[in-house]
C-alpha positions in Angstrom: 77.6 82.0 92.0 79.6 85.0 93.2 79.9 87.9 90.7 83.2 87.6 88.7 83.1 90.3 86.3 85.2 93.0 87.9 87.4 95.1 85.8 91.2 94.5 85.3 92.0 97.9 86.7 90.3 97.2 90.0 92.2 93.8 90.3 95.6 95.6 89.7 94.9 98.3 92.4 97.4 98.0 95.3 96.0 96.6 98.5 96.4 99.6 100.8 96.2 99.2 104.5 94.7 102.7 105.0 91.0 101.8 104.8 91.6 99.0 107.2 93.4 101.3 109.6 90.8 103.9 109.5 88.1 101.2 110.3 90.2 99.8 113.3 90.8 103.3 114.7 87.0 104.0 114.5 85.7 100.8 115.9 88.2 99.7 118.6 88.6 102.3 121.2 91.1 100.3 123.2 93.7 101.0 120.5 95.8 104.2 120.7 95.7 105.4 117.1 98.7 107.1 115.6 97.4 106.2 112.2 94.8 108.1 110.2 95.9 111.5 108.8 93.1 113.7 110.0 92.9 116.4 112.7 91.4 115.2 116.0 90.0 118.8 116.5 86.3 119.7 115.6 85.9 122.2 112.9 85.9 125.7 114.1 82.7 127.0 115.7 82.1 129.7 113.0 82.4 127.0 110.2 79.8 124.8 111.9 77.5 127.8 112.5 77.8 128.7 108.7 77.1 125.1 107.7 73.9 125.0 109.8 72.8 128.4 108.5 73.4 127.2 104.9 71.1 124.2 105.6 68.5 126.3 107.2 68.5 128.9 104.2 68.0 125.9 101.8 71.5 125.9 100.2 70.8 122.4 99.3 71.0 122.3 95.5 73.8 121.7 92.8 76.7 124.2 92.5 78.4 125.1 89.2 81.1 122.7 88.1 83.8 125.1 89.0 82.3 125.8 92.4 80.1 128.8 93.8 81.3 132.1 92.6 81.7 133.6 96.1 83.9 130.7 97.2 86.1 131.1 94.1 86.5 134.7 94.9 87.3 134.0 98.5 90.0 131.5 97.5 91.4 133.9 95.0 91.8 136.5 97.7 93.5 134.0 100.0 95.8 132.8 97.3 96.9 136.3 96.5 97.5 137.4 100.1 98.9 134.2 101.7 100.4 132.3 98.8 101.5 135.3 96.5 99.8 133.4 93.6 98.3 135.7 90.9 94.6 135.0 90.1 93.1 137.3 87.5 89.9 135.3 86.8 88.8 133.1 89.7 86.0 131.4 87.7 88.5 130.3 85.0 91.6 129.7 87.2 90.2 128.0 90.2 88.1 124.8 90.7 86.4 123.7 93.9 86.5 119.9 94.6 85.4 117.2 96.7 88.7 117.2 98.8 92.1 117.6 97.2 92.1 114.0 96.2 89.5 114.6 93.6 91.5 117.6 92.4 94.6 115.3 92.1 92.6 112.7 90.1 91.2 115.2 87.7 94.4 117.0 87.3 96.2 113.7 86.3 93.2 112.7 84.0 93.6 116.1 82.3 97.3 116.0 81.7 98.4 112.3 81.2 97.3 110.1 78.3 97.9 106.3 78.0 101.6 105.5 78.1 102.6 109.0 79.1 104.7 109.5 82.2 104.2 111.5 85.4 107.0 111.8 88.0 106.0 111.1 91.7 107.8 111.2 95.0 108.8 107.9 96.6 108.0 108.0 99.5 104.9 110.0 98.8 101.1 110.2 99.3 99.7 106.7 98.5 97.1 107.8 95.9 99.5 109.4 93.4 100.8 106.0 91.8 97.5 104.1 91.5 95.7 107.3 90.1 98.1 107.4 87.2 97.9 103.6 86.7 94.1 103.7 86.7 94.3 105.8 83.5 97.0 103.6 82.0 99.7 106.3 82.4 103.1 105.4 83.7 104.1 106.7 87.2 107.9 107.2 87.3 109.4 107.4 90.9 111.9 110.0 91.8 113.5 108.6 95.0 113.8 110.5 98.2 116.2 109.7 101.0 116.3 110.2 104.8 120.1 110.8 104.5 119.4 114.3 103.1 116.1 115.2 104.7 114.0 113.7 101.9 114.8 116.8 99.7 114.4 116.6 96.0 117.5 116.6 93.7 116.6 118.1 90.3 119.6 116.6 88.6 118.4 113.2 89.3 115.0 114.1 88.1 116.4 115.5 85.0 118.0 112.2 84.2 114.7 110.2 84.4 112.8 112.7 82.1 111.9 111.3 78.8 109.9 112.5 75.7 106.9 110.9 77.4 107.2 112.8 80.7 104.3 115.2 81.1 104.9 116.5 84.5 105.9 116.1 88.1 104.0 116.0 91.4 105.6 117.6 94.4 104.2 117.7 98.0 105.2 120.2 100.5 104.9 119.9 103.4 105.1 116.2 102.7 102.8 113.2 103.8 104.4 111.0 105.1 107.9 112.6 105.9 106.9 116.1 107.0 109.6 117.5 104.8 109.2 121.2 103.6 110.9 121.9 100.3 113.5 124.7 100.4 113.2 127.8 98.2 116.3 126.9 96.3 115.0 123.4 95.6 111.6 124.9 94.3 113.4 127.3 92.0 115.5 124.5 90.5 112.2 122.5 90.0 110.7 125.7 88.3 113.7 125.9 86.1 113.5 122.2 85.1 109.8 122.5 84.3 110.5 125.3 81.9 113.5 123.5 80.4 111.5 120.0 79.9 108.1 121.7 79.3 106.5 120.0 82.4 103.4 120.8 84.3 103.9 120.9 88.1 101.2 119.5 90.2 101.9 121.1 93.7 100.2 119.2 96.6 100.2 121.8 99.4 97.5 120.2 101.6 99.5 120.9 104.8 100.5 124.5 103.9 99.6 126.1 107.3 101.1 123.3 109.5 104.7 124.5 109.6 107.1 124.4 112.7 110.4 125.9 113.8 112.3 127.9 111.2 110.8 126.3 108.1 108.8 128.4 105.8 106.2 127.3 103.3 106.5 128.6 99.8 104.1 128.0 96.9 106.0 127.2 93.7 103.2 128.9 91.8 104.3 132.2 93.1 107.7 132.1 91.5 108.4 134.2 88.4 107.3 132.5 85.1 105.4 129.7 86.9 101.8 131.0 86.4 101.2 128.8 83.4 103.3 125.8 84.7 101.9 125.1 88.0 98.6 123.6 89.4 98.4 124.4 93.1 96.3 121.8 95.0 94.8 122.8 98.4 92.4 121.4 100.9 90.3 122.5 103.9 90.6 119.1 105.5 94.0 119.5 107.4 94.5 123.2 108.3 90.7 124.0 109.0 90.0 120.5 110.5 87.3 119.9 107.9 88.0 116.5 106.5 84.3 115.3 106.6 83.3 118.4 104.6 85.2 117.0 101.6 86.2 120.4 100.3 89.4 121.2 98.3 90.5 123.2 95.3 93.0 123.7 92.6 94.4 126.9 91.0 96.4 127.2 87.8 96.3 127.7 84.0 92.9 128.5 82.7 93.2 125.7 80.0 93.8 123.0 82.6 91.1 124.3 85.0 88.6 124.3 82.1 89.6 120.7 81.3 89.1 119.8 84.9 85.7 121.5 84.9 84.7 119.3 82.0 85.7 116.1 83.9 83.8 117.4 87.0 80.5 116.9 85.3 81.2 113.2 85.1 82.7 112.7 88.6 80.9 114.7 91.5 79.7 117.6 89.4 80.7 119.9 92.4 81.6 119.6 96.0 78.8 119.8 98.7 77.1 123.2 98.4 76.8 123.6 102.1 80.5 122.8 102.6 81.3 125.6 100.2 79.4 128.1 102.2 81.2 126.9 105.2 84.5 127.1 103.4 84.0 130.9 102.8 83.6 131.3 106.5 86.9 129.3 107.2 88.9 131.4 104.7 87.5 134.7 106.1 87.2 134.2 109.8 89.0 131.2 111.1 92.8 132.0 110.7 93.1 132.3 114.5 91.6 128.9 114.8 94.2 127.5 112.4 97.1 129.0 114.3 95.7 127.8 117.7 95.6 124.1 116.2 99.1 124.7 114.7 100.6 125.6 118.1 99.0 122.5 119.7 100.4 120.4 116.9 103.8 121.9 117.7 103.6 120.9 121.3 102.7 117.3 120.3 105.5 117.2 117.7 108.1 118.0 120.4 106.6 115.4 122.7 106.5 112.6 120.1 110.0 113.3 118.8 111.5 113.4 122.3 109.6 110.3 123.2 110.6 108.3 120.0 114.3 109.2 120.7 114.0 107.0 123.8 112.4 104.0 122.0 114.8 101.1 121.3 114.4 99.9 117.7 113.3 103.3 116.3 115.4 106.3 115.1 114.3 109.8 114.2 116.7 110.5 111.2 114.7 113.5 110.0 112.7 115.8 112.0 109.4 116.7 110.4 109.1 120.5 109.6 105.5 120.3 108.5 102.3 118.3 108.4 101.5 116.2 111.6 103.6 113.0 111.1 106.8 111.5 112.6 108.5 109.1 110.2 110.9 107.1 112.4 113.3 104.5 111.0 113.0 100.9 112.3 116.5 99.8 113.4 115.7 96.2 115.1 115.5 94.3 111.7 111.7 94.3 111.3 110.2 95.2 108.1 107.5 98.1 108.1 104.7 95.6 108.0 106.0 93.4 110.7 106.6 96.4 113.0 103.2 97.9 112.4 101.5 94.5 113.0 103.5 93.8 116.1 102.8 97.1 117.7 99.2 96.8 116.9 98.9 93.3 118.4 101.3 93.7 121.4 101.4 97.3 122.3 97.9 98.2 121.1 99.3 101.1 119.2 98.2 101.8 115.5 100.7 103.1 113.0 101.1 103.0 109.3 103.8 100.9 107.7 106.2 103.1 105.6 105.9 100.8 102.5 102.4 102.1 102.0 104.0 105.2 100.7 106.4 103.5 98.3 109.5 101.4 98.2 111.7 104.2 99.7 109.3 104.1 102.8 110.2 100.5 103.5 112.0 100.3 107.0 109.9 103.3 108.3 106.7 103.8 110.3 104.3 106.8 109.9 103.0 108.1 113.2 100.4 110.9 113.3 100.6 113.3 116.2 97.1 114.6 115.2 95.9 113.1 118.5 95.8 114.4 122.1 98.8 114.6 124.2 97.7 112.1 126.8 97.3 109.4 124.0 100.7 110.3 122.5 102.3 110.0 126.0 100.5 106.6 126.5 101.5 105.4 123.1 105.3 106.3 123.7 105.1 104.4 126.9 103.8 101.3 125.1 106.4 101.7 122.5 109.3 101.8 125.0 108.0 98.7 126.7 107.3 96.5 123.7 110.0 97.5 121.1 112.7 96.3 123.4 
């Protein structure tokens, strides 16, 4: 008899297509993948060398729950220099995690109780909602629209705040839309957080991947925000280190301490060798990051120009950051229908927009973290089959 004792929370998790997409992209090499959100570049040579050296020198044991001291100090230096975020005590104000997804989970678990509310973007990164629901919190959507570039309107957010609202998640640059939040918008969110006594969970995973005239600004750097913002970062995107599973969070010492307590019961700490490699990434690999960013910029230009020539798709908003295009479907298909059609007929893998919330319905996410020849080939297939 098959096992039937699964918990209710597992049964209620949304059935995401992402795991299926990653599996298809990995196993079927005949498919042109514009799906998974990870760099196609290898990790920088200096990072790989540091990892090998760490193994050879027997850095194969547990790390402290907050992360290795030397990594925390390197992160603090980077935050002060690049993000203008004040860090006085790295060991109390920063925690290293197994990717930023773990940081997001521990942050939500540390700030939201049963029945309390957390505001999340719609469309937005697909783990926000189920993570809140898993702990029996109440995720409340703030809706974003392509009509105004998926920017946040704080007057609308203010209307949906209640006495149970504990905080808000913002994501800039955004996955899936590529939107970079303007300074004025961030200042308005900061004022709202003070007025409503909210914690801001600021997901900045794509901080270095910015194009054109857009500028990334960490909301944690604004005046008065030191105790109101948890900044969430990762090595996966900018440094092309997704398999290293290394991220971090920086913010109020009380919140970081709470996350450290949770860490003992999750992964305890991220991979020790990855932490050693992460120090090298921060200290020696900014030129590698810029090299990759410039290549993404070329790909972005090609995919946007190509998509404008595809019948049935429309670029309403040009992405200013990350490495995703988010075209609107104009031929009457739903997101899932279009994604399945393109996979079967055109052999092009995309992610249906409804994976990212109800506001993503009618869109497709296409990653340009793939080589230019494949992007050109994919565009050719889209032109042929979307007719």
